[in-house]
C-alpha positions as CSV (number, residue, x, y, z in Angstrom):
1,M,8.6,21.7,84.2
2,W,12.3,21.4,85.1
3,L,13.4,19.3,88.1
4,A,16.9,19.8,89.4
5,G,19.2,17.1,90.7
6,T,20.3,16.6,94.3
7,G,21.2,19.9,95.9
8,G,19.9,21.8,92.9
9,T,17.8,24.9,93.2
10,P,15.6,26.8,90.7
11,D,18.1,29.6,90.5
12,H,20.9,27.3,89.0
13,N,19.4,26.2,85.8
14,P,20.7,24.9,82.4
15,K,20.4,28.3,80.7
16,A,21.1,27.0,77.1
17,F,18.5,24.3,77.4
18,F,16.0,26.8,78.7
19,E,16.8,29.2,75.9
20,T,16.3,26.4,73.3
21,A,12.9,25.4,75.0
22,L,11.7,29.0,74.9
23,T,12.6,29.5,71.2
24,Q,10.5,26.3,70.6
25,G,7.5,27.9,72.3
26,Y,7.7,26.2,75.7
27,R,7.0,27.9,79.0
28,I,9.4,27.0,81.8
29,I,8.7,26.3,85.4
30,S,11.8,25.4,87.3
31,L,10.0,23.8,90.3
32,S,11.5,24.0,93.8
33,Y,11.2,20.7,95.6
34,I,13.1,18.9,98.4
35,T,16.2,17.3,96.7
36,E,18.0,16.0,99.7
37,P,18.5,13.3,100.7
38,A,18.7,11.7,97.3
39,V,17.2,8.2,96.6
40,A,20.8,6.9,96.2
41,Q,21.6,8.1,99.8
42,I,18.6,6.2,101.2
43,C,18.0,3.2,99.0
44,T,21.4,1.8,98.4
45,V,23.2,-1.3,99.8
46,G,22.4,-1.6,103.4
47,P,19.6,-2.5,105.8
48,I,16.9,-0.3,104.3
49,L,17.3,-1.8,100.8
50,R,17.9,-5.3,102.2
51,N,14.7,-5.1,104.2
52,N,12.7,-3.3,101.6
53,P,13.5,-4.0,97.9
54,D,10.7,-1.5,96.9
55,C,12.6,1.3,98.6
56,A,13.3,3.4,95.5
57,N,9.7,3.1,94.4
58,L,8.4,4.2,97.8
59,F,11.0,7.0,98.0
60,R,10.0,8.4,94.6
61,K,6.3,8.0,95.3
62,K,6.7,10.0,98.5
63,R,8.7,12.8,97.0
64,T,6.5,13.0,93.8
65,Y,3.0,12.5,95.2
66,G,3.5,13.1,99.0
67,D,2.0,9.8,100.2
68,P,1.8,10.3,104.0
69,N,1.9,6.6,104.6
70,I,5.5,6.2,103.4
71,W,7.9,6.5,106.3
72,L,11.2,6.7,104.4
73,L,11.3,10.5,104.3
74,P,10.2,13.3,106.6
75,D,8.7,15.2,103.5
76,Q,5.2,16.4,104.1
77,P,2.4,16.1,101.5
78,Q,2.7,19.8,100.6
79,D,6.4,19.2,99.8
80,A,5.6,16.8,97.0
81,I,6.4,17.7,93.4
82,V,2.8,17.2,92.1
83,Y,1.2,19.2,94.9
84,R,3.7,22.1,94.4
85,L,3.1,22.2,90.7
86,K,-0.7,22.1,91.1
87,M,-0.7,24.9,93.6
88,L,1.6,27.0,91.4
89,L,-0.5,26.5,88.3
90,Q,-3.7,27.3,90.2
91,D,-2.1,30.5,91.5
92,L,-0.8,31.5,88.1
93,A,-4.2,30.8,86.5
94,H,-5.8,33.2,89.0
95,M,-3.1,35.9,89.2
96,D,-1.9,36.0,85.5
97,L,-5.1,35.9,83.5
98,D,-3.3,37.1,80.3
99,G,-0.8,34.1,80.7
100,H,-3.6,31.6,80.1
101,W,-2.2,29.2,82.7
102,E,-5.6,27.6,83.0
103,Q,-4.8,25.5,79.9
104,Y,-2.4,23.5,82.2
105,L,-5.3,22.6,84.5
106,K,-8.3,20.4,84.0
107,D,-11.0,20.5,86.6
108,D,-8.5,22.3,88.8
109,Q,-6.0,19.4,88.6
110,I,-2.9,19.2,86.5
111,N,-3.6,18.6,82.8
112,W,-0.6,16.4,82.3
113,E,-1.1,16.0,78.6
114,K,0.0,19.7,78.3
115,I,3.0,19.3,80.5
116,A,6.5,18.4,79.4
117,V,8.8,17.3,82.2
118,S,12.6,17.3,82.2
119,G,15.2,17.0,84.8
120,Q,18.8,16.2,85.6
121,S,20.1,13.4,87.8
122,Q,17.5,12.9,90.7
123,G,15.2,15.3,88.8
124,G,15.6,13.2,85.6
125,G,14.6,10.1,87.7
126,M,11.6,12.0,89.0
127,A,10.6,12.8,85.4
128,E,11.0,9.1,84.5
129,Y,8.9,8.2,87.5
130,L,6.1,10.5,86.4
131,V,6.0,8.8,83.0
132,K,4.7,5.7,84.8
133,Y,1.7,7.3,86.3
134,E,0.8,10.4,84.2
135,N,0.1,10.9,80.5
136,L,2.7,13.6,80.0
137,A,3.2,15.6,76.8
138,R,6.8,14.4,76.8
139,V,9.7,13.8,79.1
140,I,13.4,14.5,78.8
141,S,15.7,12.9,81.4
142,F,19.4,14.0,81.6
143,S,21.4,11.4,83.5
144,G,18.4,10.1,85.4
145,R,19.5,7.9,88.3
146,S,19.6,4.1,88.3
147,D,17.6,2.8,91.2
148,Y,18.0,-0.7,92.6
149,S,15.9,-3.4,94.3
150,S,19.0,-5.2,95.4
151,P,22.7,-4.6,94.8
152,R,22.5,-6.3,91.4
153,E,18.9,-5.8,90.4
154,I,17.4,-2.6,88.8
155,A,14.4,-1.3,90.7
156,K,11.1,-2.9,89.8
157,W,9.4,0.5,89.2
158,Y,11.3,0.8,86.0
159,F,9.3,-2.1,84.6
160,I,5.8,-0.6,85.4
161,S,3.9,0.1,82.3
162,Q,4.0,3.8,81.5
163,R,1.0,6.0,80.9
164,T,3.0,8.4,78.6
165,P,3.2,6.9,75.1
166,V,6.6,6.3,73.6
């Protein structure tokens, strides 16, 4: 799965990277998701970060998993990266039987051990975030963002033990 950076869309992709992945036997899903505003536009120096040092973690959790209890973004649960990928894989498994998309699902949920995630900028940061909570096949982050808990302290979510082995 490819996740674009802020303002990115699935129709503007790193073609050479995709071609290399295809020659290595990967399938590519360039997932459309809400990319604006970016975490750096919400969780930077200012009252939001000052009052909530966990801002970046909450932002990424909302955008990745769609947690409806997080107020930082107007994103709806169905806008979340994980929800959109799951729905797409379920649709592909039912509509493209010859494609064997069901291998990417386990009990109708995402089979993360079969999913490689990559992204650029905000998308790279989302890939890095998924590593903390899912056992991915692998992850590649291109210029993933640096999130902060305060102006001089990297966000605490970076220090959460990751599920994906190194």
